[in-house]
N, C-alpha and C positions, 0 to 999 in steps of 0.2 A: 531529720522533718520531710515529706515528701510531697507538700502539697502549701498550698499558702494559707488554705487554712490554718493546718497544725503552726506556719511559721507566726500565725495572727495571736493564736492561743499562746502560743511560747511565752513572744511579745508585750499581752495581757496581763497573763501570770505574771510575769517576770515582773514587772510597776506593778502591778493589786499586791501583790505580799510585800512590795518595799512602802505600800502606803504612799506610791507618788501622785497615785491620781489626781491627788486637789492643788496639787502645781500647774495640771497638761490642761489648761484651758487653751482655746484654738492659736492668740494670737500668740505666747510662748512656745508650744510643738510648731508655730509655723518658724518662729524665729528659730529653736532649738535645729531644724529643717536646714536653711537658710545657713548658720552658721558652721553646720555637716558640710553641706554644699562648698563652701568656702577650703573647708577644712583641703575636701579632693583639691580647687584652685590651685591653692599654694602650692600643692610637688610641681606644677605645671609654671607657674610663675616664672618671668625670666628669663626661660631656655628657649634656646633654639629648638631644631626640631632633631638634631645630633642627643643633645644633653635631653633632652627628653625620651628618647630613645631608653638611654642607659640610665635615666633613673627612675623608671618602668622596672626595670631590672630588676636598681638593684635596690627597688622601695614596694615591691608590688605588695609584699603583709601589708604593710602601710596603705597604702592607696586602696588595698581591699578593704582592709580597716573602715576607712574615711565613707567606700561605697557602702557597704553597710551598716554604716551609720547613717547615709541618708536614709537609704531603703527601710529602716528602723524607723524615722520621725514620718514618712509618708504612709506606712501602714499604718504606726500608731491612730496617727491625723483620719486618715480615712477611716478607721473603725469607732473613730468618738464621734467624727460628723454623721457616723452612718452612710457612709459611701462603699458601692462596691465596687473598688480599686481594680479589678481585670474587667467591669463590662465603660468603667468610665475607660481605660486605656484601648481596650476594643472600638467604643464611638468615636475617639481622640483619633486613631491613627483613622478609622473611615473619615470624619471630616477632615485630617491630612489630605490622604490619595483627593477628596475633591475640590480640595485645595489649589494642592500641586499636583497636576495630572503628566503623566509619564513623557508623554508628548510635548509639553512645554518648559519644564525643568530638567534633563536629565543631562546632570553634569554639571549643570548648573546652582550655585545658590545665591537667586533673586529672591528673598522675599515676593510672596503671593501679592501681596496689593500693587508691587511692582511690575508683574507677569504683563 
């Protein structure tokens, strides 16, 4: 898979040959996305920095699978809602650059509404 279009086509083909589109309304796809994101979080819950570092080394393949699941649902949802996700990402980064100017936020984690 060389580019996003190839990946999207493979995802859609995977779904469609299994006749799963009938189950993929926006609500249920959004729920699946959140559930997969929660599975990523489970890898880090209740761990301190040292424990997380060790866990990532020992469970990198599992974390990788969960992140891939999140991306799968993001790409599927963006396809079904006819959202160009790469353009959306570029626009969101542009908005964040305005919300979080370097001179105000460098080295800080303050939310833009509190700057």
